[in-house]
N, C-alpha and C positions, 0 to 999 in steps of 0.2 A: 225017469220022473222027475224025479225027487232031486235027483244029484243034478241033475241039468238047470232045476230055478236058483240052486245054492250056488251054481256056474254063474249064472245070470245075475243073481245078487251077489257076488264079489267080484261082477265086473264094473256091476254099477257104483258099488261102495268105490273102488277104486277108483273109476274114473272122479268121483267127487272129491276123493281127496287130493287128486292131482289138481283137479278146479280148484281147490282150497288153497293148496300147496302155492299154484299159481296168484293167485286175490293176493295172498299174505306179499308174495314176493314183489308185485308189482306196489302195494300199499306201500310196503319199505321206501322202495324208490321214490315213490310220489312225496313222502317222507321225506325226504335227502334235498329233491327238488324243491320243497317248500322252504325248508332252512335255508339254503343254497339265494333261494330270491330272496327271503326278508335278508339274507346279511348282505345281500347287494345295494339291497332299498338304505338298510339302516347306513352304508358307507355314503352312497347318494346322497341323503337328506344331511348326512354332516358336511359332506364337503361344501353343499349347499350352502348349509349355515353358515361355515367358515367365511364362505364368499359375500354372503349378505351383513355379515360380523363389517368384513373389509370396507364393502361401498358404505355403512354404513360412517365409519370412521373416517372415510375418504369426503364424506359429503360433508360432516360435522367440521374440516378441518376446508374445506371450501367457503361453505357458510361463514365461519369465522375472521376469514382472509377476507371476502365481501364485503363482513361486516365494519372492516378497519379502513378498506379501501372507501365504504359508503362513507363513514364520519369524515373522512379526509376529504370526499366530493362535498360533503353539506357545508365543512365548515368554508372549504375554496368557493364553492356557489354564493354563502350568506357575506362573505367578505368581496365578491365580486358585485354583489347587488346592493352591498353598502357604498362600495367606491365608485359606482355607477350612480347611485343615488344624490353621493354627496358633490361629485362633479357636478349634476346637476342645479344642485342648490346652488352651488358655489357659481355655477354662470349664470343664475337668474339673482344673486347678489351681488356679482359685478358688475351686473348689466342695470340692478337700480341704483347702485352708487354709481354710476358712470350719468346715467341721467337727472340724479340729483345734484351729482356734481357740477353738472351743466348748468342745471337751473341755478342751486348757489351761486356759481362762479358769476353768472349773467346779473344775480340778484347783489352778491358782493363787491363787485366792479361798478353799480352803481350808485349804491348806497355807501363806498370809499370815495365816489367822485363826490358825493353831495355834503358827506365830513368834511374833506378836503377842501371845498368851497367854504363853507361854512367856518372852520377853522382860520382859513387867512382871513377872513373877513374880521372876525373877533381880532387878531394879531395885528388887524392895520388900526384897528380901533385905540387898541392899545399903545400902539407906536404914535400915534397921533396925540393922545394922552400924555406918554412919556416925554416927547419931546415939548408939549406946552409945558410940564413940570421941570424939565430938566434933569431927569432918571437916566439909569443904565438902561442902555436899547437891551430888547428880548429876542430881537431881529434872530439872533443865534440860535431860537428856541424854535422859530417855526417849522414846520415838519412840510417836506418837500413830497412832490406827487408821488416820486420813486421809493421812498422809504416810510414804512406804514408807522402810525404811533406805536410803541413799546409798551406792552401791559404789564405789571410785576407778575410772576409765577403764582399761582395758589401756593401754600404750606403742604409738606409732602404730609400727608394722612398718615394717622399715626396706628404702627402694625399693630395687627391683629392675634390673638394669642390663635393656639391650632383650637380650643372649645368654641372661640369665640368665632373663628372662619366659620367651623363646622355649623354653629349656631345660623350665620348669617345664610351659608348656602341653602342650609333646612326651609329658613324662612322664607328665602328668593321659591325655592319647591313651591311650597304651601299656596304663594302667591300666583302658582301659577308664571312664573317666569323661570322658565326651562332657560333658557340660552347661559343668563346670569348664574343661574345655580349650575348649572351644568360648571361654568369658568372657575367658581369659588369652591366647588369638590375638586377640582382639579386641582386647584391652588393649595389644598389642603393634604391632597395626596403627594404632591408634591412636597410640600415642607413638612409634613409626617407621616413619612411609606410606614412607619413600624406603629403607628398608634392604633390601639383596641377598637378605634371607631374607623378605620382604614376599610374593610370591608364594608361597614353601611355606607361610606362615600361613594364607592365604587357600586354598589346596588343602586344609588339614588342616580349615580351617572347613566347606567341603565334604566333606570324609570325617567329619564329628562327624554329618552328619546323612544321611549313608548307612549309618553305624554301625547310625545308629536306624532305620531302614527308613523315613526322611523323607526319599524320593526329589525332590520336588518341590523341598524348599527344598533339597538337594544339585545339582541341575541348576539353579539361580539360582545358589548358593556356586561350582560349577565354573566358569558363565558370566562371573565376574566375573577370575577367573582368564585366561580368554580375552581379554577384553575389554581388562584392564586393565594385562598383564605379556605382549603379545604375544611379546616376544622373551626371554622367560624359559622356566626349561629345566621347568617345570609344565604348558608347555599340550598335549604328547600326554598326558600321564598326566590331566589334567582331561576333553580331549575321550574318552578311552577309556571313565573312570567317567562322564562325561555318557550316554554311548550305552548303557552297560549299564542306568544308572538310568533311562531312556526304557524298556528295554525290560522293568524290572521292574513299570514300570506299565502295560505291556501295550502300549503305544505305539510300534511294532515301525517302523512309516512313519519315526518321526524317529529310531528307536537306526540303521535301516540308514542315513539320510541323514549322520550326526554320526560312525560307523565309516567309510564310505566317505570321508569328508573328511579325516577322520584318518589314513587309506592315503595317499591323495592327498598332505595336506603334507609326512607324515614317512613315508614308507614304506620306509626303514631301521629306524626305532625298531623295540623289542621292543613297546611297543603295538600298534605297526601286527598284526605277527605276531600275537599274540590279536586285534586287531581280524578280522582275515581267519579264524581259526578259528573265532569267534562267527560272523561273517558265514556263514559255510558251514554252521553247523549252524543257522541261523535259515530257510532255503531250503526 
């Protein structure tokens, strides 16, 4: 009886040992599978990370190309808008001149006829007086209807110095005579292209267009300041007014880009402070 109990206990113990050994073997296999799974997962994550980096690099390159094309398109659009407005303005001016010329021509013809008759009457009286006094006749001096009386030309005006020309142009601008001011500033630039005031003159040309609400022309005028005089003292002002000009033609996208560029390049300038306030109101 005792031996039987011992045998049964031995069998149970052996069975437990066998089960434990099998569980140990399965645990090792499970651990290996887990390590392999983790290794595969890490490889996949690494591969996806590389793909994401490549996509980001490609995306940045595409954005850079798009921005470059967009800037060219913006400049082209501004030039086309300016050209269209300029053509319309020229057409209106020509029409006005034609109408004015027609009116003046009619008035001039009438006045010339009246003047001719008056001069003829005076000259006839002189002829009678000269004949009576026995003086040399002035008949050869009588004008004909086909030949107008010639007047002496005005003496040529004294040529202004560069500073005088600039001051005269600025005075015209302050008086609100923007067409004349623009011509004077352009004349100053033509005669003094390397002057220290050249960037200022170009900036004021842009301002004349801005005050006339000819914003497309103003944008191009300010762009010349930025490109031709990058080290001048009017670049920040040109960027600010260019951004405002784009805003005034309802091109808020370009307005934001230019105002942000102003803030980036001239963060401590008063123009940058104005640009920040404008951007905050545009949101």
